[in-house]
N, C-alpha and C positions, 0 to 999 in steps of 0.2 A: 116452564112459563114463570116469569116474576111479575110481581106487581109492586109499583113504587107509589107511596102516599106521602104528601108532605102537607101538613096543615098548620095554620097559624092562628093565633088568637086575635080576632077582629072585633069582638064585642064582649060585653061582660054582663053578667046578672048579680046584683048585690042582694043578698039575703040578709035580713035583720033578726037577731037572736037577743033579746034582752037589750042591753045598751051596746053590744059588739056587733059587728057586721063582718060577713064573709063574702068575698069576691071570687065568683066561679065563672071559668072562661066557657064562651059558647062558640063553636065554630060556624062561621058563615057559608064557606064553600071549600071543597077540596078537590083535586085532580087526580084521576086514577087512568092508567094506560092499559090497554089490553089489544094486543101483547105489549109487553115492555121490552121485547127484543125482537129485531128484524133482520134478515139476510137478504140483500139486494144485489143484483148483478149490475155492473156498470151499464149505463143507459137504460135502466129499468125504474120501476116504481114499487112501492109497497104502501099499505094502509095500516093505520092504527085506529081504534076507537078510543077517543078521549072522552071520559065519564066526568061529568060536572056534578058532584055530590053537594047538594045545597041544604042549608039549614037557615031557616028564617032569611032567606036572600032570594030577591027576584030580579035584580039588575041584570044586565048583559055582561058577559065576561068575554073579553077579545084575547085569543090565543095567538102565540107567536112561536117560532122555532129559535132555539139559542145553540150557541157553540158549533154551529154548521160551518164547516169549511166551504170555499169557493166551489160551486158545482152540484151541492146538495141543497135542495129548496124545498119548500113545503107550502100546501094549501090547504085551508081549513074551510069545511062546508057543515053548517053556515059558519060564516067568518066571525060574528059576534053572535053568541048563543044565549038565549034565555031559557033554553030547555035543560036536558039533562045528558045529552050525547053530541059530539062532534066528531065527524070523520077527518083524519089527517092524511093527507096523501103525500108521501114523501118520494121526491124524484131524485135520482142520483145520475148525474151526466156521465158520458162515455169516458171522459178524462179524469174521474175522480180516482185518486190512488187506492189500490185495494187495500183494505185493512180494517181494523176496529175503531169506530168512532163512539163518543159519549156525548150525547146531545141532550137537549132539555125542552121540554114544552113549558112555556110561561103563561100565565094568565093574568089579565089586567082587568080590574074591576073597582067600583067605588068601595068595596069591602076591602081593598088591598091586592097585593101581587102574590102570586103564588108559583111555584117553580116544581117540576117534576122531571126526574133523569130518565133516560132510556138508552138502549145500546143499539147500534147498527154495524153490521158487518158487511163490507162491500167486497163482494167476489169480482174478479177479473173477467172480462168478455172479450175474448180475442176477435171477435167478428162485431166490431162497433159498427152500427148502421148510420150512415149520413143521408141528410136530405138535399143538401147543396154544398158546392164546393166553390172557391173563388180565390184564384192566385193573384197576390199583389206584388208590391215593389219590394223584393226579397223576403217575402212571407207568403204564407197560405192561411186560409181559414175555412172552418167546417161549421155547417149548421147541422144539428142532428134533427131527429124527428119531432123532438119535443120542443125545439126552438132554442137549445142551448148552443152557444157560439163558442167555439175553440180556434186558436191560432198557434202558429209556430214559425220560427224564423228571425229575421232580424228584430221583429218585434212580436210578441205574443198578445199585445194590447191588454195585459194583465193587470194595469195599474202601475207597471213599472216600464223602464226602458231596457229590459234584460232580454237578451238572445235566449231563445228555447229551441231545443233540438226535436222535441215531440210536443204534440198537442197540449195546450195549456187553457183552462177556462178563461174566457173574456171577463174582465171586471164589471161590476155593476148588478149582476143578477138579472138581467133583462132578458126575456125570451124574444126572439125575432121570427119573422116569418121570411125574410130574406136579408142577404148581406151582399156588399159589393166592395171587393178590395182594390185599392189604388195605392198611391203614396200615403194615403189614409184609408180609414174603414169607416163604411156606414151601413146602417141597417134600418128595416122598417119593421115594425111590430106588427101583429095581427090587427091591431087597433088603429093602424095607419099613421103611428106617430114615427117620425125619423130622428135618428141620432147619427152623429159622426164623431170620431175622435182620432187622435193622431197628429200628424203633420199640419199646420195651419198658418204657415207664413203669407199665404195669399187669401185668406178668409175662406179656404175650400171646405171648411167645416160647417159654415153657414150659422154660427152661432152669434154673429155680430162683432166677433173679435179676430184678431191675428195671433192669437195665443195657442200654442199646442195644448192638447187636451189628453190625459192619460186614461181617462174613463169615458164611456158614452156620453155625450152632451147633446141635449136636444136641438134640433135644427129650429131656428126662430121662424116666427110667422104665423104660428097656429094652423098649418097647412096639414090636409091629410093626404098622406102620400100612398100611392099604390106600389110604386117601385123607384129604386135610386141607383144611380151609376156614379162610381167615384172614379176619378182619373188621377192624373199626376198633379196638375195645377188647378183643376176646377171640377165641380160636381153638378150633375143635374138630375132632376127627378121628375116624375109623372103623378099628378095628384089622382085621387080616386074619380074624379070627374074628367080626368083626361087632359087637364092643363099642363103645361110643361114649364119649369122653372129652372133657372141655373144660377150658380155662384162661384165666386173665385176669380181666377185669372182671366181677363177678356181679351187678350191679345187675338188679332185678326176677327174679332166678334165672335169668339167661342162661346159665348153666353147668349148669342141670338136676341138680344134685346134692341138692336139696331144700333149700338154704340160700340167703342172700344175701352169703356170705362170699367175697371175692376168693380166687383160687388162683394161684399162680406154678409149678405144676406140673400135669400131666395128673391130672384128677379124674373118676372114673366118673360118667357119667350114670345117675341113678336109675332103676329100674323093670325091669332085666333085659332089655330089648328087644335084638334083633338087627337092626342097620341095615345097608343096602346104600349109603346116600348121606346126606350132611349138609351143611347150608348155614347159615352165620353171618350173621345181620343186625346191626342196630345194638345193641340191649338184648335181643335175643332169637335163638332158634335154632330149625331145623326140621329134620327128618330123615325119610327113607323106610325103613321096615323091609323085611326081605326078603320079608314077605308083601305088599308094596306098600301098606302104611298109612302115611298121613302124620301125624306128630307135631310139636308146636311146644311150647315152653317160654320163659319170660322174659316180656317185655313192652315196650311204648312207650305214648306218649301217646294213641295211637289204638286200641289192641288190647292187652289183658293177658290172658296165658295162666297159667300157675302156675311155680312154681320146680322143677317136674318135668315130664316129658312127658305130654301129654295128646293124644287123637287128635283130627284135625280133621274128617274125614268118612269113616266106615269103608265107606260105599257106594261110594266112588271108590277105585279102585287107581292109584297113581302110579308114574311111572318114576323122576321126580326132583321136588325142589322148590327154589326159590331165594327166599331170604329177603333183603329190602332193608332200607331205613330204616324206613317206615311201612307197607308193603305187602308182600304175599308173593304168588308164582305158582308154580302146580305144573303139571307136564306128566303128563296122565294116560297110562295105557297104550294107550288108543285114539287118541293123539294130540291130545286136546283140552287146551288151556290154560285154567286155572282161576285167577282172581286174587281177593284178598280183603283187606279192611281199609281203609285211608285211600284216598280216591279224589279229592282236592281238585283236582287238575289232569288227571284222566283216566288214571291209572296202572293201573286196573284193566282198561282196555280195553274195557269193555261199552257204550261209547256214552253214557254218563252222567257226572256228577260226584257221585253218591251213594256214600258210604262204606257199606261192607257188612261184617258178620260173618259171613256165609254165602258158601259159595264160588259165583262167578259166571264162567261161560265167556266168554271174550273174544268180541267181536263178529267176523262176517264169514264164519263157519263154515269156517275154515281149520284144518287139522290140521297139528302141529308134530312136528319131531324133537328139539327142544331150546328151552330158555327161559331167559333170564338176567335177573334183576331187579336195577337200579341202586340204590344207596342214596339216589340223588337223583330219586325219584319217577317212574322210567320204566322201562320193560322192553323187551326186544327178544327175538326168536326167529327161528329158522330153520324155514320151512315145508316141508312135503313136496314135494320137487322142487329145494330149495336156495335158494329165494329168502329174504331177510331182511326181517323187519317189525319196526318199533318202535312204541311209542305211550306217551303221558303227556307229561311235561314235556319242553321242547324249546328252552329259553332259548340254548343255546350250539350248537345243531345235532347234538346228540347222537342224534337219531332219523334222522338221515342221508337225509332227504329233500329236501335243498336249500333249507330254511326254517328259521326259528326259531319255528314257529307250534306251539303244543301240539296234540296229536292224541288224541282220545277213544277211537279205535279203531285196530288194528293197520293201520299204513301202510307201503307199500313202501319200502325203502332204494334210494336211487337207484344207477344204473351197471350194472344188468344182471348183477351178478356172481352166481355160484354158490357158496354157503357150506356149510361143513361144521358150524361153529360160530360163535357170536357172545358176546361178554362185555361187559355193561354195568358201568361203573367203580364202584368202592367209593370214594366221596368225598362230601364234604358242602357244597363251596363251589363246585360247578361239576361237568361231567360230560363223559365222553368214551366212545366204545364203539370196541372193535376186533373184527375178524372174520378168520377163516381160510377160504380159499376151497378147492375141491376139489382145486386144482392145488397147494396149499400155499402160496400168496401171502398175504401179510399187508397188511391195510389197517385204518386207523383213522380216526375222525371226531368232530368236537365241538370242546371247549375244548382248547386247546393252549398255555396260558400257560406251562407248564413244559417243553414239547417232548414231551409225553406221546403224542403222535401219531406220533413217529418219522420225521418227513419232512424233517428238518433245519432245520426253522423254528419259530416260536412263533406261526404264524398259525393262526387259528381255521378249521376247514374243516367246511362244511355237508353234504359228500358223502364217500362213502369214498375215501380217499387212501392211495396205496401207501406203505408203510413202506420207508426207504431204508436198505440195508445199504452200510457203507463198501466 
């Protein structure tokens, strides 16, 4: 164990002796760390006691972490101390590169600034535990149990426009409660603050501009969001009180405000409905109310709703809906998955190629716990028991059954894995799928031209392939 001390002269005492005077230094406060070295595994935390040794000083000392790479964050309790001890909790994200790091704890007070060094060794963790996975437009993102966000693919959203083949910490150091990946990325914090960043040509970031952003940017309006759904050209969210807001492109009325006028800030969805969930498709949007009724608005070349919410089928109660490019699927409260609209490659999963405007249950008699509709004419879901099934278009192996053959009915994803969620990608020129297992392991499969599968390559994969954390 080592202990580092750094003290600075902050006051002085003058002693008189005859006609001469002597100035003698007096220390106001110093910092000490116990222990001064830590070993932490990727995705874990460690604690240090920060001692504040005082001499004739009672003002608050505010502590901060210095020299930390992206992915290593700290919290201090209490944040500003007037006592003699503070607990530092150091969090190491799952994508932090293993190795030795030389960090500092700095103190700011009226008596001046102090700085004390310490060392952290990060060990690799081959079994990184994820809490949420989202597949976007040529990229994928993971949220870990501590709320740290990591992305990989055509953009890692790490403050640059650099392609990454393995998970990379998202810029900004913000912890999130949920993420949604589209052509851009949005997240909601535990305190209901919404952020979006990335592509913004049509105002889909909701920050009042049409300028792309490389780091998380607050959605304007001061709204408290419970969830958010990022599409290709527009975004929608549900507030903590259940009100729905949308922004971005409003072609065919996809924002649901009764107009076809594009919006660069959150705009209320008409109708006064209270929603529990919302899903953005390509030129349309669907949502489920707190009563379990599904509504959609907007349209596409296969199915036109209106520019304000209309009910889909009030006889079926839904847990959630998932809007894609030309078809939609919904999970009923009894576990049945229904799909409707275009069916040219079997994306409705009913065993036919017949497009429908009425709700059709997928074939096979399965019950599901979740369903996700990709923008590229396919869907995937997790069946009761944890097996994943996919159906529809399969040119890139996005169905995960080891082939590139289209499937007209739900087909078992290979590998014998037990999933809690799967997410079909938001893209228009290819497709990939990612899933999160019950153990927190992350797998992706399908197209990999930008490294969106996170396995360190750009090789297409026809079966679930483990995401590689550095």
